[in-house]
PyMOL Python script that loads the backbone (N, CA, C, O; Angstrom):
from pymol import cmd

cmd.read_pdbstr("""\
ATOM      1  N   UNK A   1     -24.385 -17.580  29.633  1.00  0.00           N
ATOM      2  CA  UNK A   1     -24.660 -17.630  28.268  1.00  0.00           C
ATOM      3  C   UNK A   1     -23.392 -17.247  27.475  1.00  0.00           C
ATOM      4  O   UNK A   1     -23.072 -17.936  26.507  1.00  0.00           O
ATOM      5  N   UNK A   2     -22.690 -16.226  27.828  1.00  0.00           N
ATOM      6  CA  UNK A   2     -21.494 -15.842  27.054  1.00  0.00           C
ATOM      7  C   UNK A   2     -20.457 -16.840  27.205  1.00  0.00           C
ATOM      8  O   UNK A   2     -19.692 -17.052  26.264  1.00  0.00           O
ATOM      9  N   UNK A   3     -20.352 -17.489  28.321  1.00  0.00           N
ATOM     10  CA  UNK A   3     -19.328 -18.600  28.529  1.00  0.00           C
ATOM     11  C   UNK A   3     -19.638 -19.818  27.657  1.00  0.00           C
ATOM     12  O   UNK A   3     -18.704 -20.486  27.214  1.00  0.00           O
ATOM     13  N   UNK A   4     -20.848 -20.121  27.405  1.00  0.00           N
ATOM     14  CA  UNK A   4     -21.221 -21.287  26.592  1.00  0.00           C
ATOM     15  C   UNK A   4     -20.821 -20.975  25.123  1.00  0.00           C
ATOM     16  O   UNK A   4     -20.278 -21.838  24.434  1.00  0.00           O
ATOM     17  N   UNK A   5     -21.104 -19.696  24.637  1.00  0.00           N
ATOM     18  CA  UNK A   5     -20.729 -19.318  23.338  1.00  0.00           C
ATOM     19  C   UNK A   5     -19.200 -19.442  23.095  1.00  0.00           C
ATOM     20  O   UNK A   5     -18.737 -19.930  22.064  1.00  0.00           O
ATOM     21  N   UNK A   6     -18.475 -18.980  24.087  1.00  0.00           N
ATOM     22  CA  UNK A   6     -17.001 -19.048  24.023  1.00  0.00           C
ATOM     23  C   UNK A   6     -16.561 -20.473  23.896  1.00  0.00           C
ATOM     24  O   UNK A   6     -15.686 -20.775  23.085  1.00  0.00           O
ATOM     25  N   UNK A   7     -17.109 -21.319  24.633  1.00  0.00           N
ATOM     26  CA  UNK A   7     -16.705 -22.825  24.676  1.00  0.00           C
ATOM     27  C   UNK A   7     -17.089 -23.398  23.317  1.00  0.00           C
ATOM     28  O   UNK A   7     -16.264 -24.103  22.736  1.00  0.00           O
ATOM     29  N   UNK A   8     -18.264 -23.153  22.771  1.00  0.00           N
ATOM     30  CA  UNK A   8     -18.645 -23.649  21.444  1.00  0.00           C
ATOM     31  C   UNK A   8     -17.708 -23.092  20.315  1.00  0.00           C
ATOM     32  O   UNK A   8     -17.352 -23.804  19.376  1.00  0.00           O
ATOM     33  N   UNK A   9     -17.331 -21.785  20.455  1.00  0.00           N
ATOM     34  CA  UNK A   9     -16.479 -21.301  19.439  1.00  0.00           C
ATOM     35  C   UNK A   9     -15.101 -21.854  19.520  1.00  0.00           C
ATOM     36  O   UNK A   9     -14.484 -22.059  18.475  1.00  0.00           O
ATOM     37  N   UNK A  10     -14.562 -22.115  20.692  1.00  0.00           N
ATOM     38  CA  UNK A  10     -13.286 -22.752  20.874  1.00  0.00           C
ATOM     39  C   UNK A  10     -13.276 -24.140  20.285  1.00  0.00           C
ATOM     40  O   UNK A  10     -12.353 -24.552  19.582  1.00  0.00           O
ATOM     41  N   UNK A  11     -14.384 -24.865  20.614  1.00  0.00           N
ATOM     42  CA  UNK A  11     -14.467 -26.308  20.103  1.00  0.00           C
ATOM     43  C   UNK A  11     -14.490 -26.216  18.585  1.00  0.00           C
ATOM     44  O   UNK A  11     -13.805 -27.016  17.948  1.00  0.00           O
ATOM     45  N   UNK A  12     -15.221 -25.307  17.960  1.00  0.00           N
ATOM     46  CA  UNK A  12     -15.328 -25.249  16.513  1.00  0.00           C
ATOM     47  C   UNK A  12     -14.016 -24.887  15.982  1.00  0.00           C
ATOM     48  O   UNK A  12     -13.645 -25.469  14.963  1.00  0.00           O
ATOM     49  N   UNK A  13     -13.255 -24.007  16.526  1.00  0.00           N
ATOM     50  CA  UNK A  13     -11.928 -23.689  16.038  1.00  0.00           C
ATOM     51  C   UNK A  13     -10.939 -24.797  16.224  1.00  0.00           C
ATOM     52  O   UNK A  13     -10.043 -24.948  15.394  1.00  0.00           O
ATOM     53  N   UNK A  14     -11.054 -25.601  17.295  1.00  0.00           N
ATOM     54  CA  UNK A  14     -10.170 -26.762  17.447  1.00  0.00           C
ATOM     55  C   UNK A  14     -10.521 -27.826  16.402  1.00  0.00           C
ATOM     56  O   UNK A  14      -9.620 -28.481  15.877  1.00  0.00           O
ATOM     57  N   UNK A  15     -11.767 -28.008  16.098  1.00  0.00           N
ATOM     58  CA  UNK A  15     -12.147 -29.005  15.107  1.00  0.00           C
ATOM     59  C   UNK A  15     -11.611 -28.618  13.642  1.00  0.00           C
ATOM     60  O   UNK A  15     -11.172 -29.455  12.852  1.00  0.00           O
ATOM     61  N   UNK A  16     -11.704 -27.230  13.380  1.00  0.00           N
ATOM     62  CA  UNK A  16     -11.323 -26.751  12.157  1.00  0.00           C
ATOM     63  C   UNK A  16      -9.772 -26.851  12.008  1.00  0.00           C
ATOM     64  O   UNK A  16      -9.306 -27.260  10.945  1.00  0.00           O
ATOM     65  N   UNK A  17      -8.981 -26.499  13.015  1.00  0.00           N
ATOM     66  CA  UNK A  17      -7.585 -26.667  13.014  1.00  0.00           C
ATOM     67  C   UNK A  17      -7.079 -28.124  12.856  1.00  0.00           C
ATOM     68  O   UNK A  17      -6.163 -28.413  12.087  1.00  0.00           O
ATOM     69  N   UNK A  18      -7.699 -28.980  13.592  1.00  0.00           N
ATOM     70  CA  UNK A  18      -7.340 -30.367  13.483  1.00  0.00           C
ATOM     71  C   UNK A  18      -7.632 -30.966  12.169  1.00  0.00           C
ATOM     72  O   UNK A  18      -6.821 -31.731  11.648  1.00  0.00           O
ATOM     73  N   UNK A  19      -8.811 -30.642  11.573  1.00  0.00           N
ATOM     74  CA  UNK A  19      -9.124 -31.087  10.217  1.00  0.00           C
ATOM     75  C   UNK A  19      -8.248 -30.619   9.166  1.00  0.00           C
ATOM     76  O   UNK A  19      -7.880 -31.366   8.259  1.00  0.00           O
ATOM     77  N   UNK A  20      -7.858 -29.245   9.271  1.00  0.00           N
ATOM     78  CA  UNK A  20      -6.903 -28.684   8.342  1.00  0.00           C
ATOM     79  C   UNK A  20      -5.534 -29.337   8.416  1.00  0.00           C
ATOM     80  O   UNK A  20      -4.904 -29.645   7.403  1.00  0.00           O
ATOM     81  N   UNK A  21      -5.114 -29.528   9.607  1.00  0.00           N
ATOM     82  CA  UNK A  21      -3.712 -30.103   9.847  1.00  0.00           C
ATOM     83  C   UNK A  21      -3.666 -31.500   9.318  1.00  0.00           C
ATOM     84  O   UNK A  21      -2.715 -31.898   8.645  1.00  0.00           O
ATOM     85  N   UNK A  22      -4.741 -32.274   9.636  1.00  0.00           N
ATOM     86  CA  UNK A  22      -4.710 -33.697   9.179  1.00  0.00           C
ATOM     87  C   UNK A  22      -4.736 -33.726   7.700  1.00  0.00           C
ATOM     88  O   UNK A  22      -3.990 -34.512   7.116  1.00  0.00           O
ATOM     89  N   UNK A  23      -5.533 -32.935   7.033  1.00  0.00           N
ATOM     90  CA  UNK A  23      -5.591 -32.942   5.521  1.00  0.00           C
ATOM     91  C   UNK A  23      -4.216 -32.527   4.951  1.00  0.00           C
ATOM     92  O   UNK A  23      -3.707 -33.160   4.027  1.00  0.00           O
ATOM     93  N   UNK A  24      -3.620 -31.446   5.521  1.00  0.00           N
ATOM     94  CA  UNK A  24      -2.306 -31.103   4.967  1.00  0.00           C
ATOM     95  C   UNK A  24      -1.232 -32.106   5.159  1.00  0.00           C
ATOM     96  O   UNK A  24      -0.392 -32.289   4.278  1.00  0.00           O
ATOM     97  N   UNK A  25      -1.224 -32.807   6.353  1.00  0.00           N
ATOM     98  CA  UNK A  25      -0.327 -33.813   6.638  1.00  0.00           C
ATOM     99  C   UNK A  25      -0.428 -34.950   5.511  1.00  0.00           C
ATOM    100  O   UNK A  25       0.532 -35.253   4.802  1.00  0.00           O
ATOM    101  N   UNK A  26      -1.604 -35.504   5.427  1.00  0.00           N
ATOM    102  CA  UNK A  26      -1.987 -36.616   4.622  1.00  0.00           C
ATOM    103  C   UNK A  26      -1.575 -36.238   3.157  1.00  0.00           C
ATOM    104  O   UNK A  26      -0.831 -36.990   2.527  1.00  0.00           O
ATOM    105  N   UNK A  27      -2.022 -35.158   2.652  1.00  0.00           N
ATOM    106  CA  UNK A  27      -1.775 -34.767   1.224  1.00  0.00           C
ATOM    107  C   UNK A  27      -0.280 -34.448   0.975  1.00  0.00           C
ATOM    108  O   UNK A  27       0.295 -34.775  -0.063  1.00  0.00           O
ATOM    109  N   UNK A  28       0.318 -33.775   2.013  1.00  0.00           N
ATOM    110  CA  UNK A  28       1.785 -33.538   1.772  1.00  0.00           C
ATOM    111  C   UNK A  28       2.650 -34.797   1.793  1.00  0.00           C
ATOM    112  O   UNK A  28       3.713 -34.839   1.174  1.00  0.00           O
ATOM    113  N   UNK A  29       2.197 -35.794   2.493  1.00  0.00           N
ATOM    114  CA  UNK A  29       2.878 -37.095   2.553  1.00  0.00           C
ATOM    115  C   UNK A  29       2.671 -37.793   1.242  1.00  0.00           C
ATOM    116  O   UNK A  29       3.587 -38.457   0.756  1.00  0.00           O
ATOM    117  N   UNK A  30       1.501 -37.671   0.642  1.00  0.00           N
ATOM    118  CA  UNK A  30       1.262 -38.297  -0.730  1.00  0.00           C
ATOM    119  C   UNK A  30       2.272 -37.595  -1.771  1.00  0.00           C
ATOM    120  O   UNK A  30       2.813 -38.279  -2.640  1.00  0.00           O
ATOM    121  N   UNK A  31       2.493 -36.317  -1.668  1.00  0.00           N
ATOM    122  CA  UNK A  31       3.391 -35.578  -2.515  1.00  0.00           C
ATOM    123  C   UNK A  31       4.818 -35.505  -2.113  1.00  0.00           C
ATOM    124  O   UNK A  31       5.632 -34.877  -2.789  1.00  0.00           O
ATOM    125  N   UNK A  32       5.144 -36.154  -0.996  1.00  0.00           N
ATOM    126  CA  UNK A  32       6.521 -36.089  -0.500  1.00  0.00           C
ATOM    127  C   UNK A  32       7.056 -34.715  -0.335  1.00  0.00           C
ATOM    128  O   UNK A  32       8.166 -34.390  -0.754  1.00  0.00           O
ATOM    129  N   UNK A  33       6.216 -33.889   0.306  1.00  0.00           N
ATOM    130  CA  UNK A  33       6.630 -32.539   0.538  1.00  0.00           C
ATOM    131  C   UNK A  33       6.524 -32.143   2.006  1.00  0.00           C
ATOM    132  O   UNK A  33       5.541 -31.489   2.353  1.00  0.00           O
ATOM    133  N   UNK A  34       7.438 -32.480   2.880  1.00  0.00           N
ATOM    134  CA  UNK A  34       7.521 -32.040   4.260  1.00  0.00           C
ATOM    135  C   UNK A  34       6.310 -32.132   4.995  1.00  0.00           C
ATOM    136  O   UNK A  34       5.809 -31.108   5.458  1.00  0.00           O
ATOM    137  N   UNK A  35       5.733 -33.354   5.170  1.00  0.00           N
ATOM    138  CA  UNK A  35       4.417 -33.531   5.781  1.00  0.00           C
ATOM    139  C   UNK A  35       4.333 -32.991   7.277  1.00  0.00           C
ATOM    140  O   UNK A  35       3.314 -32.462   7.721  1.00  0.00           O
ATOM    141  N   UNK A  36       5.412 -33.161   7.957  1.00  0.00           N
ATOM    142  CA  UNK A  36       5.373 -32.700   9.351  1.00  0.00           C
ATOM    143  C   UNK A  36       5.388 -31.194   9.445  1.00  0.00           C
ATOM    144  O   UNK A  36       4.785 -30.644  10.367  1.00  0.00           O
ATOM    145  N   UNK A  37       6.058 -30.488   8.524  1.00  0.00           N
ATOM    146  CA  UNK A  37       6.017 -29.026   8.513  1.00  0.00           C
ATOM    147  C   UNK A  37       4.589 -28.544   8.314  1.00  0.00           C
ATOM    148  O   UNK A  37       4.056 -27.726   9.063  1.00  0.00           O
ATOM    149  N   UNK A  38       4.003 -29.097   7.265  1.00  0.00           N
ATOM    150  CA  UNK A  38       2.620 -28.668   6.864  1.00  0.00           C
ATOM    151  C   UNK A  38       1.606 -29.009   7.950  1.00  0.00           C
ATOM    152  O   UNK A  38       0.720 -28.204   8.237  1.00  0.00           O
ATOM    153  N   UNK A  39       1.715 -30.157   8.542  1.00  0.00           N
ATOM    154  CA  UNK A  39       0.783 -30.572   9.604  1.00  0.00           C
ATOM    155  C   UNK A  39       0.863 -29.744  10.855  1.00  0.00           C
ATOM    156  O   UNK A  39      -0.147 -29.385  11.460  1.00  0.00           O
ATOM    157  N   UNK A  40       2.122 -29.441  11.241  1.00  0.00           N
ATOM    158  CA  UNK A  40       2.307 -28.540  12.507  1.00  0.00           C
ATOM    159  C   UNK A  40       1.861 -27.169  12.166  1.00  0.00           C
ATOM    160  O   UNK A  40       1.170 -26.554  12.978  1.00  0.00           O
ATOM    161  N   UNK A  41       2.217 -26.607  10.968  1.00  0.00           N
ATOM    162  CA  UNK A  41       1.752 -25.270  10.622  1.00  0.00           C
ATOM    163  C   UNK A  41       0.287 -25.151  10.577  1.00  0.00           C
ATOM    164  O   UNK A  41      -0.262 -24.119  10.962  1.00  0.00           O
ATOM    165  N   UNK A  42      -0.435 -26.251  10.084  1.00  0.00           N
ATOM    166  CA  UNK A  42      -1.900 -26.261   9.904  1.00  0.00           C
ATOM    167  C   UNK A  42      -2.486 -26.225  11.331  1.00  0.00           C
ATOM    168  O   UNK A  42      -3.604 -25.728  11.468  1.00  0.00           O
ATOM    169  N   UNK A  43      -1.827 -26.710  12.409  1.00  0.00           N
ATOM    170  CA  UNK A  43      -2.441 -26.661  13.771  1.00  0.00           C
ATOM    171  C   UNK A  43      -2.335 -25.288  14.368  1.00  0.00           C
ATOM    172  O   UNK A  43      -3.044 -24.957  15.317  1.00  0.00           O
ATOM    173  N   UNK A  44      -1.418 -24.455  13.794  1.00  0.00           N
ATOM    174  CA  UNK A  44      -1.137 -23.168  14.465  1.00  0.00           C
ATOM    175  C   UNK A  44      -2.179 -22.080  14.017  1.00  0.00           C
ATOM    176  O   UNK A  44      -2.718 -21.359  14.857  1.00  0.00           O
ATOM    177  N   UNK A  45      -2.450 -21.979  12.673  1.00  0.00           N
ATOM    178  CA  UNK A  45      -3.308 -20.944  12.146  1.00  0.00           C
ATOM    179  C   UNK A  45      -4.181 -21.411  10.967  1.00  0.00           C
ATOM    180  O   UNK A  45      -3.936 -22.494  10.438  1.00  0.00           O
ATOM    181  N   UNK A  46      -5.118 -20.688  10.569  1.00  0.00           N
ATOM    182  CA  UNK A  46      -6.004 -20.938   9.532  1.00  0.00           C
ATOM    183  C   UNK A  46      -6.397 -19.583   8.866  1.00  0.00           C
ATOM    184  O   UNK A  46      -6.668 -18.629   9.596  1.00  0.00           O
ATOM    185  N   UNK A  47      -6.438 -19.465   7.560  1.00  0.00           N
ATOM    186  CA  UNK A  47      -6.367 -20.351   6.471  1.00  0.00           C
ATOM    187  C   UNK A  47      -5.023 -20.174   5.760  1.00  0.00           C
ATOM    188  O   UNK A  47      -4.884 -20.752   4.682  1.00  0.00           O
ATOM    189  N   UNK A  48      -4.031 -19.448   6.242  1.00  0.00           N
ATOM    190  CA  UNK A  48      -2.746 -19.186   5.519  1.00  0.00           C
ATOM    191  C   UNK A  48      -2.002 -20.520   5.123  1.00  0.00           C
ATOM    192  O   UNK A  48      -1.420 -20.603   4.042  1.00  0.00           O
ATOM    193  N   UNK A  49      -2.035 -21.526   5.996  1.00  0.00           N
ATOM    194  CA  UNK A  49      -1.297 -22.732   5.580  1.00  0.00           C
ATOM    195  C   UNK A  49      -1.812 -23.386   4.302  1.00  0.00           C
ATOM    196  O   UNK A  49      -1.078 -23.848   3.428  1.00  0.00           O
ATOM    197  N   UNK A  50      -3.191 -23.379   4.275  1.00  0.00           N
ATOM    198  CA  UNK A  50      -3.868 -23.865   3.127  1.00  0.00           C
ATOM    199  C   UNK A  50      -3.568 -23.107   1.864  1.00  0.00           C
ATOM    200  O   UNK A  50      -3.295 -23.709   0.826  1.00  0.00           O
ATOM    201  N   UNK A  51      -3.614 -21.839   1.934  1.00  0.00           N
ATOM    202  CA  UNK A  51      -3.301 -20.928   0.799  1.00  0.00           C
ATOM    203  C   UNK A  51      -1.819 -21.278   0.290  1.00  0.00           C
ATOM    204  O   UNK A  51      -1.586 -21.563  -0.884  1.00  0.00           O
ATOM    205  N   UNK A  52      -0.898 -21.231   1.240  1.00  0.00           N
ATOM    206  CA  UNK A  52       0.559 -21.384   0.793  1.00  0.00           C
ATOM    207  C   UNK A  52       0.767 -22.785   0.325  1.00  0.00           C
ATOM    208  O   UNK A  52       1.605 -23.003  -0.551  1.00  0.00           O
ATOM    209  N   UNK A  53       0.005 -23.825   0.890  1.00  0.00           N
ATOM    210  CA  UNK A  53       0.152 -25.126   0.452  1.00  0.00           C
ATOM    211  C   UNK A  53      -0.238 -25.290  -1.023  1.00  0.00           C
ATOM    212  O   UNK A  53       0.499 -25.853  -1.832  1.00  0.00           O
ATOM    213  N   UNK A  54      -1.405 -24.783  -1.323  1.00  0.00           N
ATOM    214  CA  UNK A  54      -1.886 -24.849  -2.685  1.00  0.00           C
ATOM    215  C   UNK A  54      -1.002 -24.086  -3.629  1.00  0.00           C
ATOM    216  O   UNK A  54      -0.870 -24.515  -4.775  1.00  0.00           O
ATOM    217  N   UNK A  55      -0.374 -22.975  -3.241  1.00  0.00           N
ATOM    218  CA  UNK A  55       0.507 -22.223  -4.123  1.00  0.00           C
ATOM    219  C   UNK A  55       1.833 -22.871  -4.359  1.00  0.00           C
ATOM    220  O   UNK A  55       2.395 -22.834  -5.454  1.00  0.00           O
ATOM    221  N   UNK A  56       2.339 -23.493  -3.252  1.00  0.00           N
ATOM    222  CA  UNK A  56       3.691 -24.028  -3.286  1.00  0.00           C
ATOM    223  C   UNK A  56       3.679 -25.586  -3.837  1.00  0.00           C
ATOM    224  O   UNK A  56       4.458 -25.944  -4.720  1.00  0.00           O
ATOM    225  N   UNK A  57       2.805 -26.397  -3.284  1.00  0.00           N
ATOM    226  CA  UNK A  57       2.854 -27.817  -3.575  1.00  0.00           C
ATOM    227  C   UNK A  57       1.929 -28.180  -4.761  1.00  0.00           C
ATOM    228  O   UNK A  57       2.346 -28.822  -5.725  1.00  0.00           O
ATOM    229  N   UNK A  58       0.661 -27.743  -4.649  1.00  0.00           N
ATOM    230  CA  UNK A  58      -0.326 -28.190  -5.568  1.00  0.00           C
ATOM    231  C   UNK A  58      -0.279 -27.567  -7.000  1.00  0.00           C
ATOM    232  O   UNK A  58      -0.635 -28.219  -7.982  1.00  0.00           O
ATOM    233  N   UNK A  59       0.152 -26.342  -7.081  1.00  0.00           N
ATOM    234  CA  UNK A  59       0.183 -25.690  -8.393  1.00  0.00           C
ATOM    235  C   UNK A  59       1.405 -26.130  -9.150  1.00  0.00           C
ATOM    236  O   UNK A  59       2.506 -26.070  -8.603  1.00  0.00           O
ATOM    237  N   UNK A  60       1.263 -26.587 -10.430  1.00  0.00           N
ATOM    238  CA  UNK A  60       2.305 -26.895 -11.247  1.00  0.00           C
ATOM    239  C   UNK A  60       2.906 -25.632 -12.013  1.00  0.00           C
ATOM    240  O   UNK A  60       2.426 -25.199 -13.061  1.00  0.00           O
ATOM    241  N   UNK A  61       3.964 -25.119 -11.393  1.00  0.00           N
ATOM    242  CA  UNK A  61       4.497 -23.821 -11.947  1.00  0.00           C
ATOM    243  C   UNK A  61       5.368 -24.082 -13.189  1.00  0.00           C
ATOM    244  O   UNK A  61       5.797 -23.119 -13.825  1.00  0.00           O
ATOM    245  N   UNK A  62       5.643 -25.333 -13.556  1.00  0.00           N
ATOM    246  CA  UNK A  62       6.409 -25.498 -14.703  1.00  0.00           C
ATOM    247  C   UNK A  62       5.635 -25.166 -15.946  1.00  0.00           C
ATOM    248  O   UNK A  62       6.238 -24.726 -16.925  1.00  0.00           O
ATOM    249  N   UNK A  63       4.277 -25.359 -15.968  1.00  0.00           N
ATOM    250  CA  UNK A  63       3.526 -25.006 -17.122  1.00  0.00           C
ATOM    251  C   UNK A  63       3.436 -23.509 -17.357  1.00  0.00           C
ATOM    252  O   UNK A  63       3.208 -23.081 -18.488  1.00  0.00           O
ATOM    253  N   UNK A  64       3.610 -22.689 -16.302  1.00  0.00           N
ATOM    254  CA  UNK A  64       3.592 -21.246 -16.451  1.00  0.00           C
ATOM    255  C   UNK A  64       4.970 -20.827 -17.052  1.00  0.00           C
ATOM    256  O   UNK A  64       5.043 -19.991 -17.952  1.00  0.00           O
ATOM    257  N   UNK A  65       6.040 -21.435 -16.521  1.00  0.00           N
ATOM    258  CA  UNK A  65       7.374 -21.109 -17.026  1.00  0.00           C
ATOM    259  C   UNK A  65       7.422 -21.451 -18.511  1.00  0.00           C
ATOM    260  O   UNK A  65       7.905 -20.624 -19.283  1.00  0.00           O
ATOM    261  N   UNK A  66       6.973 -22.566 -18.944  1.00  0.00           N
ATOM    262  CA  UNK A  66       7.014 -22.948 -20.344  1.00  0.00           C
ATOM    263  C   UNK A  66       6.232 -22.105 -21.263  1.00  0.00           C
ATOM    264  O   UNK A  66       6.626 -21.831 -22.397  1.00  0.00           O
ATOM    265  N   UNK A  67       5.062 -21.676 -20.737  1.00  0.00           N
ATOM    266  CA  UNK A  67       4.149 -20.781 -21.518  1.00  0.00           C
ATOM    267  C   UNK A  67       4.756 -19.394 -21.700  1.00  0.00           C
ATOM    268  O   UNK A  67       4.560 -18.768 -22.742  1.00  0.00           O
ATOM    269  N   UNK A  68       5.477 -18.912 -20.716  1.00  0.00           N
ATOM    270  CA  UNK A  68       6.155 -17.612 -20.732  1.00  0.00           C
ATOM    271  C   UNK A  68       7.257 -17.654 -21.651  1.00  0.00           C
ATOM    272  O   UNK A  68       7.568 -16.600 -22.206  1.00  0.00           O
ATOM    273  N   UNK A  69       7.940 -18.775 -21.915  1.00  0.00           N
ATOM    274  CA  UNK A  69       9.120 -18.891 -22.777  1.00  0.00           C
ATOM    275  C   UNK A  69       8.671 -18.981 -24.317  1.00  0.00           C
ATOM    276  O   UNK A  69       9.500 -18.753 -25.198  1.00  0.00           O
ATOM    277  N   UNK A  70       7.491 -19.280 -24.592  1.00  0.00           N
ATOM    278  CA  UNK A  70       6.982 -19.451 -25.976  1.00  0.00           C
ATOM    279  C   UNK A  70       6.754 -18.139 -26.663  1.00  0.00           C
ATOM    280  O   UNK A  70       6.332 -18.113 -27.819  1.00  0.00           O
TER     281      UNK A  70
END
""", "prot")
cmd.dss("prot")
cmd.show_as("cartoon", "prot")
cmd.util.cbc("prot")
cmd.orient("prot")
């Protein structure tokens, strides 16, 4: 019974990592932002690549710089 739970957990983690990696690769390619880097990093761990991707690529930091200068 414990072996079956381990197998199901590993399958779930593999699906999660592949889905995350695929989304990061496709979205980074749309934004021309190192798609292979984000895709490979997304395969290695979760959820740090998603957090950093949103902070680095998806957030428009120029609006914060302009608001700070006003």
